[in-house]
C-alpha positions as CSV (number, residue, x, y, z in Angstrom):
1,M,28.7,6.2,-8.3
2,I,25.6,7.1,-10.4
3,L,23.1,4.5,-11.7
4,S,21.0,5.7,-14.7
5,T,19.1,4.5,-17.8
6,I,18.8,5.7,-21.4
7,C,16.4,4.7,-24.1
8,Y,16.5,5.2,-27.8
9,I,12.8,5.3,-28.9
10,E,12.3,4.5,-32.6
11,K,9.6,5.5,-35.0
12,D,9.6,5.6,-38.8
13,G,13.4,5.2,-39.1
14,K,14.1,7.9,-36.5
15,Y,15.2,8.1,-32.9
16,L,13.6,10.5,-30.4
17,M,16.5,12.7,-29.3
18,L,16.8,15.2,-26.4
19,H,19.0,18.3,-27.0
20,R,20.1,19.1,-23.4
21,T,19.9,22.9,-23.2
22,K,17.9,23.8,-20.1
23,K,19.7,22.5,-17.0
24,E,22.4,24.5,-15.3
25,N,25.7,22.7,-14.4
26,D,24.8,19.8,-16.8
27,I,27.7,17.6,-17.9
28,N,25.5,16.9,-21.0
29,K,24.9,20.6,-21.8
30,E,24.4,21.1,-25.6
31,K,24.7,17.4,-26.2
32,W,22.1,15.2,-27.9
33,L,21.0,12.1,-26.0
34,G,18.3,9.5,-25.9
35,I,15.7,9.7,-23.1
36,G,16.5,8.7,-19.6
37,G,17.8,9.6,-16.2
38,K,18.9,8.5,-12.7
39,F,17.4,5.7,-10.6
40,E,15.2,6.6,-7.7
41,E,15.3,4.5,-4.5
42,K,14.2,0.9,-5.0
43,E,13.6,1.2,-8.7
44,S,14.6,-1.6,-11.2
45,P,16.2,-0.5,-14.5
46,E,12.9,-1.1,-16.3
47,E,10.9,0.9,-13.7
48,C,13.4,3.7,-14.0
49,I,13.3,4.0,-17.8
50,I,9.5,3.7,-18.0
51,R,9.2,6.6,-15.4
52,E,11.9,8.7,-17.0
53,V,10.4,8.4,-20.5
54,K,7.0,9.3,-19.2
55,E,8.4,12.4,-17.3
56,E,10.4,13.7,-20.1
57,T,8.3,12.9,-23.2
58,N,4.7,12.0,-21.9
59,L,5.1,8.7,-23.8
60,T,4.3,5.4,-22.2
61,L,6.7,2.5,-23.0
62,K,4.6,-0.7,-23.6
63,S,7.8,-2.7,-23.9
64,C,11.6,-2.1,-24.2
65,Q,14.7,-4.1,-24.8
66,L,17.8,-4.0,-22.6
67,R,20.6,-3.7,-25.2
68,G,23.7,-3.1,-23.1
69,I,25.3,-1.6,-20.0
70,L,27.7,1.4,-20.3
71,T,30.3,2.4,-17.8
72,F,31.2,6.1,-18.1
73,V,34.4,7.1,-16.3
74,S,35.4,10.7,-16.4
75,T,37.8,13.2,-14.9
76,I,34.9,15.7,-14.4
77,C,32.2,13.6,-12.8
78,E,31.4,10.5,-10.8
79,T,31.5,7.1,-12.5
80,E,28.2,6.3,-14.1
81,Y,26.6,3.0,-14.9
82,I,24.0,3.3,-17.6
83,Y,21.4,0.7,-18.6
84,L,20.9,1.1,-22.4
85,F,17.4,0.4,-23.8
86,T,15.6,0.6,-27.1
87,S,11.9,0.6,-27.8
88,D,9.5,0.9,-30.8
89,D,6.5,0.0,-28.7
90,F,5.0,3.0,-27.0
91,E,1.8,5.1,-26.8
92,G,0.7,8.6,-26.1
93,N,1.3,12.1,-27.4
94,L,4.8,13.6,-27.3
95,T,5.0,16.6,-24.9
96,K,5.7,20.0,-26.4
97,E,7.7,21.1,-23.4
98,C,10.5,19.1,-21.8
99,K,12.2,20.5,-18.7
100,E,15.7,19.3,-19.8
101,G,15.8,20.5,-23.4
102,D,14.2,20.1,-26.8
103,L,12.8,16.8,-28.1
104,Q,13.2,16.0,-31.8
105,W,12.7,12.9,-34.0
106,V,16.0,12.5,-35.9
107,E,16.7,10.1,-38.8
108,K,19.0,7.4,-37.7
109,E,21.5,8.1,-40.5
110,K,21.8,11.7,-39.4
111,I,22.3,11.1,-35.6
112,E,26.1,11.1,-35.8
113,N,26.0,14.7,-37.3
114,L,24.6,15.9,-33.9
115,N,26.8,17.0,-31.0
116,L,27.1,13.6,-29.3
117,W,29.5,12.2,-26.8
118,E,32.1,10.3,-29.0
119,G,31.3,7.1,-27.2
120,D,27.6,7.4,-28.0
121,K,28.5,7.0,-31.7
122,I,30.0,3.6,-30.9
123,F,26.9,2.1,-29.1
124,L,24.5,3.8,-31.5
125,R,26.2,1.9,-34.4
126,K,25.8,-1.3,-32.3
127,I,22.1,-0.9,-31.7
128,R,21.4,0.1,-35.3
129,A,23.2,-3.1,-36.4
130,N,21.0,-5.1,-34.0
131,A,24.2,-6.4,-32.2
132,P,23.8,-8.8,-29.3
133,F,23.9,-7.6,-25.7
134,F,27.1,-5.7,-25.0
135,T,29.0,-3.8,-22.3
136,I,31.2,-0.8,-23.0
137,K,33.5,1.0,-20.6
138,Y,34.4,4.5,-21.7
139,E,37.2,6.6,-20.2
140,Y,37.0,10.3,-20.8
141,D,39.2,13.3,-19.9
142,G,36.6,16.1,-20.0
143,D,34.8,15.7,-23.4
144,T,37.7,13.7,-24.9
145,L,37.3,9.9,-25.2
146,L,40.6,8.4,-24.2
147,H,39.8,4.7,-24.4
148,Y,37.0,2.2,-24.5
149,E,36.6,-1.5,-24.0
150,M,33.7,-3.5,-25.4
151,K,32.4,-7.0,-24.9
152,E,29.5,-8.7,-26.7
153,Y,27.5,-11.5,-25.3
154,E,25.7,-14.2,-27.3
155,Y,22.6,-15.8,-25.9
156,E,22.5,-19.5,-25.3
157,T,19.5,-21.8,-24.7
158,I,20.1,-24.2,-21.9
159,K,18.4,-27.6,-22.4
């Protein structure tokens, strides 16, 4: 089991995307993703995403929103649980060199033209539509999405 985070950082109608081109034996090789990575010992999801964003981009998240939890089941890797964040509140200068690939600001409307996991298109539509908190379980055979289940959660105020 793998625990990880991913963040879609927004600026001027664009998301900061990472084209995964540099790591060997990378299940995400040649795919475009948001920014994130695996938990370190004793980290919370928020601590993990803040650290990962800083390491990969040199940007410091000032705040972020937990939008959903993704379960990624595949025939070619361990099951992964991914905490999905978004943020438009950050500071710093974007690094010119990322050890995992190439960073690029991409217009939200053009994201689906990139080489994405098929399931990513589903949650990207949800976050662009400002959907309430959701969970999605994806089942893949290699790169092929076989099935997914999604649940949305409305927030309630308890009086």
